[in-house]
MIDO-28744 format. One record per residue: residue number from 1; residue in one letter; chain; x, y, z of N, C-alpha, C in turn. Coordinates in nm, 2 decimals. Last residue first. Example, Ala and Ser with C-alpha at 12.3 -4.5 7.8 and 13.67 -1.06 7.14 Angstrom:
# residues 2
<vodren n="2" res="S" chain="A" n_c1="1.28" n_c2="-0.22" n_c3="0.71" ca_c1="1.37" ca_c2="-0.11" ca_c3="0.71" c_c1="1.29" c_c2="0.00" c_c3="0.79"/>
<vodren n="1" res="A" chain="A" n_c1="1.32" n_c2="-0.57" n_c3="0.78" ca_c1="1.23" ca_c2="-0.45" ca_c3="0.78" c_c1="1.32" c_c2="-0.33" c_c3="0.78"/>
//
This chain:
# residues 68
<vodren n="68" res="S" chain="A" n_c1="-1.82" n_c2="-0.55" n_c3="2.37" ca_c1="-1.75" ca_c2="-0.54" ca_c3="2.49" c_c1="-1.61" c_c2="-0.48" c_c3="2.47"/>
<vodren n="67" res="A" chain="A" n_c1="-2.13" n_c2="-0.45" n_c3="2.22" ca_c1="-1.99" ca_c2="-0.48" ca_c3="2.21" c_c1="-1.92" c_c2="-0.46" c_c3="2.34"/>
<vodren n="66" res="D" chain="A" n_c1="-2.39" n_c2="-0.36" n_c3="2.23" ca_c1="-2.37" ca_c2="-0.50" ca_c3="2.27" c_c1="-2.22" c_c2="-0.54" c_c3="2.26"/>
<vodren n="65" res="L" chain="A" n_c1="-2.39" n_c2="-0.10" n_c3="2.13" ca_c1="-2.43" ca_c2="-0.12" ca_c3="2.27" c_c1="-2.39" c_c2="-0.26" c_c3="2.32"/>
<vodren n="64" res="Q" chain="A" n_c1="-2.13" n_c2="0.05" n_c3="1.96" ca_c1="-2.22" ca_c2="-0.07" ca_c3="1.96" c_c1="-2.26" c_c2="-0.10" c_c3="2.10"/>
<vodren n="63" res="N" chain="A" n_c1="-1.93" n_c2="0.23" n_c3="1.95" ca_c1="-2.06" ca_c2="0.28" ca_c3="1.93" c_c1="-2.17" c_c2="0.17" c_c3="1.93"/>
<vodren n="62" res="S" chain="A" n_c1="-1.69" n_c2="0.08" n_c3="1.96" ca_c1="-1.73" ca_c2="0.17" ca_c3="2.08" c_c1="-1.87" c_c2="0.23" c_c3="2.07"/>
<vodren n="61" res="P" chain="A" n_c1="-1.68" n_c2="-0.04" n_c3="1.71" ca_c1="-1.72" ca_c2="-0.12" ca_c3="1.83" c_c1="-1.76" c_c2="-0.03" c_c3="1.95"/>
<vodren n="60" res="A" chain="A" n_c1="-1.82" n_c2="0.15" n_c3="1.45" ca_c1="-1.71" ca_c2="0.13" ca_c3="1.54" c_c1="-1.76" c_c2="0.05" c_c3="1.66"/>
<vodren n="59" res="A" chain="A" n_c1="-2.02" n_c2="0.23" n_c3="1.27" ca_c1="-1.99" ca_c2="0.09" ca_c3="1.29" c_c1="-1.89" c_c2="0.05" c_c3="1.39"/>
<vodren n="58" res="L" chain="A" n_c1="-2.00" n_c2="0.51" n_c3="1.27" ca_c1="-2.13" ca_c2="0.44" ca_c3="1.33" c_c1="-2.10" c_c2="0.30" c_c3="1.35"/>
<vodren n="57" res="R" chain="A" n_c1="-1.75" n_c2="0.54" n_c3="1.15" ca_c1="-1.78" ca_c2="0.59" ca_c3="1.29" c_c1="-1.90" c_c2="0.52" c_c3="1.35"/>
<vodren n="56" res="F" chain="A" n_c1="-1.81" n_c2="0.44" n_c3="0.90" ca_c1="-1.71" ca_c2="0.37" ca_c3="0.98" c_c1="-1.73" c_c2="0.41" c_c3="1.13"/>
<vodren n="55" res="P" chain="A" n_c1="-2.00" n_c2="0.62" n_c3="0.80" ca_c1="-2.03" ca_c2="0.48" ca_c3="0.81" c_c1="-1.94" c_c2="0.40" c_c3="0.90"/>
<vodren n="54" res="E" chain="A" n_c1="-1.86" n_c2="0.88" n_c3="0.82" ca_c1="-1.97" ca_c2="0.85" ca_c3="0.91" c_c1="-2.00" c_c2="0.70" c_c3="0.91"/>
<vodren n="53" res="T" chain="A" n_c1="-1.50" n_c2="0.89" n_c3="0.85" ca_c1="-1.62" ca_c2="0.88" ca_c3="0.76" c_c1="-1.74" c_c2="0.83" c_c3="0.85"/>
<vodren n="52" res="R" chain="A" n_c1="-1.29" n_c2="0.88" n_c3="1.01" ca_c1="-1.35" ca_c2="1.01" ca_c3="0.99" c_c1="-1.47" c_c2="1.01" c_c3="0.90"/>
<vodren n="51" res="G" chain="A" n_c1="-1.20" n_c2="0.62" n_c3="0.99" ca_c1="-1.26" ca_c2="0.66" ca_c3="1.11" c_c1="-1.32" c_c2="0.80" c_c3="1.11"/>
<vodren n="50" res="C" chain="A" n_c1="-1.06" n_c2="0.63" n_c3="0.75" ca_c1="-1.19" ca_c2="0.56" ca_c3="0.76" c_c1="-1.27" c_c2="0.60" c_c3="0.88"/>
<vodren n="49" res="N" chain="A" n_c1="-0.84" n_c2="0.77" n_c3="0.83" ca_c1="-0.93" ca_c2="0.83" ca_c3="0.73" c_c1="-1.06" c_c2="0.76" c_c3="0.73"/>
<vodren n="48" res="G" chain="A" n_c1="-0.73" n_c2="0.58" n_c3="1.01" ca_c1="-0.77" ca_c2="0.72" ca_c3="1.06" c_c1="-0.86" c_c2="0.78" c_c3="0.96"/>
<vodren n="47" res="D" chain="A" n_c1="-0.67" n_c2="0.36" n_c3="0.84" ca_c1="-0.76" ca_c2="0.35" ca_c3="0.96" c_c1="-0.81" c_c2="0.49" c_c3="1.00"/>
<vodren n="46" res="V" chain="A" n_c1="-0.49" n_c2="0.48" n_c3="0.67" ca_c1="-0.62" ca_c2="0.43" ca_c3="0.62" c_c1="-0.72" c_c2="0.42" c_c3="0.73"/>
<vodren n="45" res="E" chain="A" n_c1="-0.28" n_c2="0.53" n_c3="0.85" ca_c1="-0.34" ca_c2="0.64" ca_c3="0.77" c_c1="-0.48" c_c2="0.60" c_c3="0.72"/>
<vodren n="44" res="L" chain="A" n_c1="-0.21" n_c2="0.28" n_c3="0.94" ca_c1="-0.27" ca_c2="0.38" ca_c3="1.03" c_c1="-0.33" c_c2="0.49" c_c3="0.96"/>
<vodren n="43" res="I" chain="A" n_c1="-0.12" n_c2="0.18" n_c3="0.70" ca_c1="-0.23" ca_c2="0.12" ca_c3="0.76" c_c1="-0.30" c_c2="0.21" c_c3="0.86"/>
<vodren n="42" res="A" chain="A" n_c1="0.10" n_c2="0.34" n_c3="0.67" ca_c1="0.00" ca_c2="0.35" ca_c3="0.57" c_c1="-0.13" c_c2="0.29" c_c3="0.62"/>
<vodren n="41" res="P" chain="A" n_c1="0.27" n_c2="0.27" n_c3="0.89" ca_c1="0.21" ca_c2="0.40" ca_c3="0.88" c_c1="0.10" c_c2="0.41" c_c3="0.78"/>
<vodren n="40" res="G" chain="A" n_c1="0.35" n_c2="0.02" n_c3="1.05" ca_c1="0.26" ca_c2="0.03" ca_c3="0.93" c_c1="0.19" c_c2="0.16" c_c3="0.92"/>
<vodren n="39" res="R" chain="A" n_c1="0.49" n_c2="0.03" n_c3="1.28" ca_c1="0.56" ca_c2="-0.02" ca_c3="1.15" c_c1="0.47" c_c2="-0.01" c_c3="1.03"/>
<vodren n="38" res="A" chain="A" n_c1="0.31" n_c2="0.09" n_c3="1.47" ca_c1="0.40" ca_c2="0.19" ca_c3="1.43" c_c1="0.47" c_c2="0.16" c_c3="1.30"/>
<vodren n="37" res="L" chain="A" n_c1="0.16" n_c2="-0.10" n_c3="1.60" ca_c1="0.12" ca_c2="-0.07" ca_c3="1.46" c_c1="0.21" c_c2="0.04" c_c3="1.40"/>
<vodren n="36" res="D" chain="A" n_c1="0.20" n_c2="-0.35" n_c3="1.81" ca_c1="0.26" ca_c2="-0.22" ca_c3="1.78" c_c1="0.24" c_c2="-0.20" c_c3="1.63"/>
<vodren n="35" res="V" chain="A" n_c1="-0.08" n_c2="-0.50" n_c3="1.97" ca_c1="0.02" ca_c2="-0.51" ca_c3="1.86" c_c1="0.07" c_c2="-0.36" c_c3="1.83"/>
<vodren n="34" res="G" chain="A" n_c1="-0.27" n_c2="-0.53" n_c3="2.17" ca_c1="-0.15" ca_c2="-0.47" ca_c3="2.20" c_c1="-0.04" c_c2="-0.48" c_c3="2.10"/>
<vodren n="33" res="F" chain="A" n_c1="-0.52" n_c2="-0.63" n_c3="2.12" ca_c1="-0.42" ca_c2="-0.73" ca_c3="2.17" c_c1="-0.28" c_c2="-0.67" c_c3="2.18"/>
<vodren n="32" res="R" chain="A" n_c1="-0.65" n_c2="-0.40" n_c3="2.03" ca_c1="-0.70" ca_c2="-0.47" ca_c3="2.15" c_c1="-0.60" c_c2="-0.57" c_c3="2.21"/>
<vodren n="31" res="R" chain="A" n_c1="-0.51" n_c2="-0.35" n_c3="1.79" ca_c1="-0.50" ca_c2="-0.26" ca_c3="1.91" c_c1="-0.54" c_c2="-0.33" c_c3="2.04"/>
<vodren n="30" res="A" chain="A" n_c1="-0.59" n_c2="-0.57" n_c3="1.64" ca_c1="-0.45" ca_c2="-0.55" ca_c3="1.67" c_c1="-0.43" c_c2="-0.46" c_c3="1.79"/>
<vodren n="29" res="S" chain="A" n_c1="-0.87" n_c2="-0.51" n_c3="1.62" ca_c1="-0.82" ca_c2="-0.63" ca_c3="1.69" c_c1="-0.67" c_c2="-0.62" c_c3="1.73"/>
<vodren n="28" res="E" chain="A" n_c1="-0.85" n_c2="-0.28" n_c3="1.46" ca_c1="-0.91" ca_c2="-0.27" ca_c3="1.59" c_c1="-0.87" c_c2="-0.39" c_c3="1.68"/>
<vodren n="27" res="V" chain="A" n_c1="-0.73" n_c2="-0.38" n_c3="1.23" ca_c1="-0.66" ca_c2="-0.28" ca_c3="1.31" c_c1="-0.71" c_c2="-0.27" c_c3="1.45"/>
<vodren n="26" res="Q" chain="A" n_c1="-0.94" n_c2="-0.54" n_c3="1.15" ca_c1="-0.81" ca_c2="-0.61" ca_c3="1.18" c_c1="-0.73" c_c2="-0.51" c_c3="1.27"/>
<vodren n="25" res="P" chain="A" n_c1="-1.14" n_c2="-0.35" n_c3="1.09" ca_c1="-1.16" ca_c2="-0.45" ca_c3="1.21" c_c1="-1.03" c_c2="-0.52" c_c3="1.25"/>
<vodren n="24" res="V" chain="A" n_c1="-1.01" n_c2="-0.23" n_c3="0.86" ca_c1="-1.04" ca_c2="-0.16" ca_c3="0.99" c_c1="-1.06" c_c2="-0.25" c_c3="1.11"/>
<vodren n="23" res="L" chain="A" n_c1="-1.00" n_c2="-0.41" n_c3="0.65" ca_c1="-0.88" ca_c2="-0.37" ca_c3="0.72" c_c1="-0.91" c_c2="-0.31" c_c3="0.86"/>
<vodren n="22" res="Y" chain="A" n_c1="-1.25" n_c2="-0.44" n_c3="0.54" ca_c1="-1.18" ca_c2="-0.56" ca_c3="0.60" c_c1="-1.06" c_c2="-0.52" c_c3="0.68"/>
<vodren n="21" res="A" chain="A" n_c1="-1.30" n_c2="-0.19" n_c3="0.45" ca_c1="-1.40" ca_c2="-0.25" ca_c3="0.54" c_c1="-1.34" c_c2="-0.37" c_c3="0.61"/>
<vodren n="20" res="D" chain="A" n_c1="-1.10" n_c2="-0.16" n_c3="0.26" ca_c1="-1.10" ca_c2="-0.08" ca_c3="0.39" c_c1="-1.19" c_c2="-0.14" c_c3="0.49"/>
<vodren n="19" res="A" chain="A" n_c1="-1.19" n_c2="-0.33" n_c3="0.07" ca_c1="-1.06" ca_c2="-0.36" ca_c3="0.13" c_c1="-1.05" c_c2="-0.28" c_c3="0.26"/>
<vodren n="18" res="L" chain="A" n_c1="-1.42" n_c2="-0.21" n_c3="-0.02" ca_c1="-1.44" ca_c2="-0.33" ca_c3="0.06" c_c1="-1.31" c_c2="-0.36" c_c3="0.13"/>
<vodren n="17" res="T" chain="A" n_c1="-1.33" n_c2="0.14" n_c3="0.02" ca_c1="-1.37" ca_c2="0.02" ca_c3="-0.06" c_c1="-1.39" c_c2="-0.10" c_c3="0.03"/>
<vodren n="16" res="P" chain="A" n_c1="-1.33" n_c2="0.49" n_c3="0.05" ca_c1="-1.33" ca_c2="0.36" ca_c3="0.11" c_c1="-1.39" c_c2="0.25" c_c3="0.01"/>
<vodren n="15" res="G" chain="A" n_c1="-1.14" n_c2="0.69" n_c3="-0.19" ca_c1="-1.25" ca_c2="0.66" ca_c3="-0.10" c_c1="-1.25" c_c2="0.52" c_c3="-0.05"/>
<vodren n="14" res="Q" chain="A" n_c1="-0.93" n_c2="0.71" n_c3="-0.37" ca_c1="-0.97" ca_c2="0.83" ca_c3="-0.29" c_c1="-1.08" c_c2="0.81" c_c3="-0.19"/>
<vodren n="13" res="G" chain="A" n_c1="-0.73" n_c2="0.41" n_c3="-0.40" ca_c1="-0.80" ca_c2="0.53" ca_c3="-0.45" c_c1="-0.83" c_c2="0.63" c_c3="-0.34"/>
<vodren n="12" res="F" chain="A" n_c1="-0.74" n_c2="0.17" n_c3="-0.17" ca_c1="-0.73" ca_c2="0.19" ca_c3="-0.31" c_c1="-0.80" c_c2="0.31" c_c3="-0.35"/>
<vodren n="11" res="C" chain="A" n_c1="-0.73" n_c2="0.23" n_c3="0.11" ca_c1="-0.65" ca_c2="0.11" ca_c3="0.05" c_c1="-0.63" c_c2="0.13" c_c3="-0.10"/>
<vodren n="10" res="F" chain="A" n_c1="-0.68" n_c2="0.59" n_c3="0.13" ca_c1="-0.76" ca_c2="0.46" ca_c3="0.16" c_c1="-0.68" c_c2="0.35" c_c3="0.09"/>
<vodren n="9" res="G" chain="A" n_c1="-0.52" n_c2="0.80" n_c3="0.07" ca_c1="-0.58" ca_c2="0.80" ca_c3="0.20" c_c1="-0.66" c_c2="0.67" c_c3="0.23"/>
<vodren n="8" res="V" chain="A" n_c1="-0.49" n_c2="0.73" n_c3="-0.23" ca_c1="-0.50" ca_c2="0.86" ca_c3="-0.16" c_c1="-0.58" c_c2="0.85" c_c3="-0.04"/>
<vodren n="7" res="R" chain="A" n_c1="-0.30" n_c2="0.56" n_c3="-0.45" ca_c1="-0.37" ca_c2="0.55" ca_c3="-0.33" c_c1="-0.37" c_c2="0.68" c_c3="-0.26"/>
<vodren n="6" res="S" chain="A" n_c1="-0.13" n_c2="0.58" n_c3="-0.65" ca_c1="-0.26" ca_c2="0.61" ca_c3="-0.69" c_c1="-0.35" c_c2="0.61" c_c3="-0.56"/>
<vodren n="5" res="R" chain="A" n_c1="0.12" n_c2="0.49" n_c3="-0.56" ca_c1="0.10" ca_c2="0.63" ca_c3="-0.57" c_c1="-0.04" c_c2="0.67" c_c3="-0.61"/>
<vodren n="4" res="D" chain="A" n_c1="0.20" n_c2="0.25" n_c3="-0.35" ca_c1="0.10" ca_c2="0.27" ca_c3="-0.45" c_c1="0.07" c_c2="0.42" c_c3="-0.45"/>
<vodren n="3" res="E" chain="A" n_c1="0.36" n_c2="0.20" n_c3="-0.13" ca_c1="0.43" ca_c2="0.24" ca_c3="-0.26" c_c1="0.33" c_c2="0.27" c_c3="-0.37"/>
<vodren n="2" res="Q" chain="A" n_c1="0.19" n_c2="0.12" n_c3="0.07" ca_c1="0.27" ca_c2="0.24" ca_c3="0.09" c_c1="0.33" c_c2="0.29" c_c3="-0.04"/>
<vodren n="1" res="M" chain="A" n_c1="0.08" n_c2="-0.12" n_c3="0.00" ca_c1="0.00" ca_c2="0.00" ca_c3="0.00" c_c1="0.09" c_c2="0.13" c_c3="0.00"/>
//
């Protein structure tokens, strides 16, 4: 992802795709288990950009009443 010059803030292109929808939960799990994500700046960038979109914000585990 880091070397893809056509990627602008998301996994592919300028907006979220299915790839982003699969990546974000993996990042959430990695954080929960204490994985150091500093070695993946592109992944953190995508996660942050997704987190600023309404659909991803609404779907975040912290916004789910039944999530622990």
